[in-house]
N, C-alpha and C positions, 0 to 999 in steps of 0.2 A: 504494500500500500504506500501511498505517497507521504504518509505521516513520517516514515523513516527519513525521507528527504528533508523534512522540516527539522527533525532532530539533528541531522548532520549540519544543516545550515546554521542552526542555533548554536551548536557546539563549536563550529568554526568561528563564529562571531565572538563567542565567549573566550575562546583560546586567544584570539587576537587581542582581546582586552588584557589578558594576563601577560602577553609578550610586549605590549606597548611600553615605551619609556615614558618617564614623567616630564614631558615637555609638550608644548602646544601643538607641534607637528604630529606627535604621536597621538595626542588626544583627538586631533582632527581626523587622523587616519582611522582610529578606533570608531569614531562617530560615523565616518563614511562607510566602514564595514557594517555597522549596525543598520544604517540606512539601506545598504545594499541587501542585507538579509531581509529587512522588512519588504523591500520592493520585490525580491524573489518570492518570498512567501505570499505576498498579496497576489502576484501573478499566478502562482500555483493554485491558490484558493479560487481565484476567478476562473481559471481553466477547469478546475474540478466542478465548480458550480455550473459552468456553461455546458459541460459534457453530461451533466445529470448525475455525476458521481456522488455529489452531496447536495443537500437541500439549501434553500436560501437561509434558513435558520442556522444550519450547521456552518455555512459560510460566514454569517454574521458572528457566530460564536468564535470561529477561528480568527476572524479579523480582530475581535476584541482581545483574544489571547495574544495575537501578534503585537497589538498596541501595548499591552501590558509588558510583554517581553522586551520590547524596544525601550520602554520607559525604565524598566528595571536595569537594563544593560547601560543605558545612558547615565543613570544614577551611579552605577558602579564606576563608570569612567570618571565622572565628576568627583567621586570620593577618592579615587586612587591617583588622579593626575593633578 
């Protein structure tokens, strides 16, 4: 199922946070990675919804989850950088 892809993308974004140095360039890169993860996940959810693999309600729930993940990761960046 495509949920494994979500986990991989989220893991990669989280790992990039741990590897980033404590300067503004690294913070920007980490935030760019987070934004890319969000964009990739949003596209995947839209694709799943369009193909009928998930319902509108499931897509909305996944979008909410994506937003929460993004916010949490950005908070982590702010705290560590």
